[in-house]
N, C-alpha and C positions, 0 to 999 in steps of 0.2 A: 661618765667614766667608761672607757672602752677597754675590755679585757682581751688580752692577746694570749689566752690560756693555751696550753698544749692540747692538741686534738686527740681525743682518746679513740681507740679502736672500738668498733661496734661489738656486740656480744659474739657475733660470728667471726670476729677477727678482721673483718673488712674495715678499712679506714672510713671514718665519717668525714663529711665536709669540714674544711678548716674554718676557723673563726673568720679569717679574711674573706673566704668564699661566701660565708653567710652574710657578712656585711655587704658584699657586692650585690647579693640578691635583695637585701633590704633596701639598698639604694634605688631599686627599681619600683618600690611600692609607693604609689602616689598618695598624697593626702586626699581624703574623699571630698573635702570642702574646697580645696585649692589644688586641683590635680596637676598643676604645672610644677609643684614642688613635691619632693619625696618626703617620707616620714623621717629620713635621716637629715635632709635639708632643714626640716622643721625642728630637729633636735629632740624629738620625743623618744627615740630609741636610746635608752640610757646605757644598756650593757648587753653584751652577748657573751655567754660562757657555757661551758659544759660542766654539769655536775654528774659525775659518772658518765653514763651514756645518754643522758637527757640534755638536750639543748634548752637553755634558759634564756629568754629574751625579756629584758626589763623595759617597761614602757611607762613613761610619765605623761599623762594627758595634759593638754594645754591648760585645762582647769578641771576640777573634780566633777563638774556637772556637764562636761562636754558631750553633746549628743552624738558625736561621731565616734566615741570610744569603742562601742561594740563593733562598728564597721571596720575601724582601724585594726582591732584585734583579729577579726575574721580575715581581713586582707593579708595580715602578717602570716597567719596560720595557713591560709590557702597558698600563698607564695612559697613558703618553706616546705609545705607538704608536697607541692608540685615538683620540688627538687629532691624529693626522696627522704626528707626529714620525717621520721616516724615518732621518735620520742621527743616531744616538744612541750614546754611549759611557758606560758606567758605570765609574767609577774607585773602587777600594777605597782609602780613605785611613786608614792605621793610626796616623798621628802627626799631631797629638796624639791620644792615646787618648781614647775616649769617656768621659764622666763624667756622673753623674746631675745635675750642675750644668747640663747642657745641656737638661734637661727644661723645657719651657715652663711658665709658671704655669698656663695653661689645661690643659696635659697633667696637671699635678699635681692639679688640681681634678677632672678627668675620672676619674683613677685612684681618688680618694677616693669619688666618687659611685658608682663601679663596685664598691666594696668592697675596694679594695687601698689599704693605707696608703702614701702617697708617701714617698720617701726623706727622712730627717731627718738633719742633720749631727750630732745628739746620739748617733747610733748605733742608734737603734731608734724604732719608732713612738711618738708621744706620746699617741695615743688610738685607740680602736676606730673604724674608718671607718663602721661600721654604726650605733652608738648614741652615739658620742663619749665613752664612759666611758674614764677613764684607768687603770682597774683591768684591766691586760692582762698576759699572760705569753707568753714565747717557748716554742713547742713544739719547733721544729726549726730549725736554721740553714739548712735547705734546704726550699724550697716547691715550687710547681708548675713552676717553671723555675729554672735555676741563679742567676738574678739576684734571686730572691725568697726570703724566709724565711717560715716558718709560725708565726703567732701565734694566740692565742685571747683573747677578751674574757671576763673573769671575771664580768661583769655580764649580758650577753645570751647568753653561752656560745657565740657564733658564732666559728668559726675564720676567719682572714683572712690573706691574703698581705701581706707588707711588702716593698716594693721596696727592696732594699739600696742603701746609698750606695756608689758606686764612684768 
């Protein structure tokens, strides 16, 4: 859910950054495990809103035990503070649970260009992200991170990660 709330003035009467501006800054924060996609491409930034003069950013981790959560929160905070945000609160939003349906189309395309097969509702990749061959095989249910599986192309022989549907 994206909130387009009115931007309040700061305590000193100076306007604070707009919600749209904050979203633009968040679009530049890369995922620490897959740096070619942003946190917004990943769909884990659920909401940005002001409560009084405090900017609230709601974040849904890809799963509750995601080891990158602390780094993600630090990267969000560092980015926003570098743009002058002083009153900031990050909220962990576990419900509804994150799903690969929240990946943006742009994020899916970036994954494929990077060599990671994007999630497919059919339960596995449809083609090799490197050469587009459909002659592929699963090597392991587990890839470089828990949210990915390891596959190999039988045509170009390159291994590749498949971002699992969740």
